[in-house]
N, C-alpha and C positions, 0 to 999 in steps of 0.2 A: 373516517378511515384515511390513513396515510397513503399517499400515492407511491406505488412501487413499479419498477420496470425490470426486465431481465435482458441480459445481453449474452449471447453465446460467444465465448472467447476460446482461444486455443487451449486453455487449461481448465475449462469448465464453465458452467453457467454463472454469470455474475448477477447478483441481486442488488439493485439500486433503490434506496429508500429516501423519500423526501419528507421533510417536516417543515411546514410553513414557508415554502418557497426556497428551502436550502437543503442540499443533499446532506443527510445525517448519518447514513451508513451505506457502505459498499462491501459486499462479502462474496465469497465464492461458495457455490453449493457442491457437495459431493454427489448428491442424488439428482436424477433428472426431475424436472418439474415442468408444469405447463408454463410456457413462456408468455409473459405479459409485456406487451409493447409499451413504449413511453406514453404516459398519461398527461404529462405536463411539459411545458417548455424546458424546465430545468432537468427533468429526467431524460428528455430527448437530448439535450446538450451534453449531459454526463455520458449517456450511451455513445454519442457521436465521438466524444473525446477519448473514451476508452477504446473505441474501434480504431481511432487514429494512433493511440499508444501501441496497440497490438500490431498495427500495420507498420510500425517503425517511423511514423510521421509526427509523433508528439512525445515530448519528454516532461512537460509540465501541464498542470491542469488549471483552468481559470474559471470554471463554473463555481457558483457559490456553494461552499460546504462548511460545515461546523459540526463538531460532535461534543456532547456533554462530557465533562470531566473535571477533576480537581485542578487547582492552579498548577500543581506540580505536573500532572499528566499533560495539561495544555502546553507547559514549557517543554516537556520531552517531545511532544508531537511537533512543536515548532522547530526543534532541533533536527528531528527526522527529516523535515521538509528541506533542510539546508544541505543534506547529503546529496551530492550531485548525481544526476542520472548516469548510470554506468559505473558508479564507484560504490565502495562499501566503507563502513566504519565498524569498529568493534564496540561492544558494550563498554569496555574499559575506556576507550577514547571518548565516548559520550560522557562517562562519569567524570573523566578528567576535565572535560569542557565545563561541567557543572562545578568544578573545583572540589569534588569529593569522590576520590577513587573507590570509596566504600559504598557508593550509591548504586553499584551495579545491579543489585537485586531489585531495588525500587525502580530503576530505569527499565529493566527487563519486564517488570510487572506492568508499568505504564505502556510499554511497547506492546505487550500482549493484550491490552484493553483497547487498542486502536480499532475503531470500527470503520475506518475509511481506507480499506484495503487498496493498495497501489497508489492512491492519491497522497496519502501520508505514508511514505515508502518504508515501512517497517521491515520489508524484505531485504533492505540494504544493510541491515545490522547483523553482524556475524560475531563469532567467538574471537577472542584475542589471538588465537593461533590460526585463524583463517577458516575454521570449521563452520559449517552451517549449524545453526542452533535453532531451537524451537520456532515454529511458524504455524499459526492457526490454520492456514490453508494446506499444510503438509509440506514437508521438506522438498519433495519433488517439485512442487510449484515454486517454492523459493528459488531453487536451483534454476528452473526454467526462466523465471523472471530475471535473475541475475545474468544468465547467459544471453537472453534476448537483449537486455540493455547494453551489455558489453559489445555485442555485434552491432547494434544500431549506433552506439557511440563511436564506432570505428576502431575498436580495440582488436578486431579480427580474431577474437578468441571464440572458439566453439566449445571449449571445456574450461570451466573455472576451477574445479576442484578435483 
């Protein structure tokens, strides 16, 4: 059985999954669940770093993580990790980075398959007109995360949209 842990965050219970010593999935749950504490050193480290993120003391994660995906998905996820804390990019900007402005749908699909919530910061990707677009955790969580990062990054914004 794969080790799991839960962390209660300001925007819901976070589920942390480990596969063979590497964090393989982080998601937010909409329903309450019985909280399971860290079972391994890596789930403990991931929980600690998520706590630091929500406390405004961490902007990057360095615990071991990896998620399965196609080479294209891996490339999109690597680009997501390059979007700076407290900043956003549009799907169009990402597609242009790939040299193919028509790849927006494929990029959005890869973004939606991201299983490492917050760590691979898919919440930092927005519509070209600045609108919030789909987010598996719900748009209210995406908005909360963006506002949190803007405040922590010193942008002194309390409202982004």
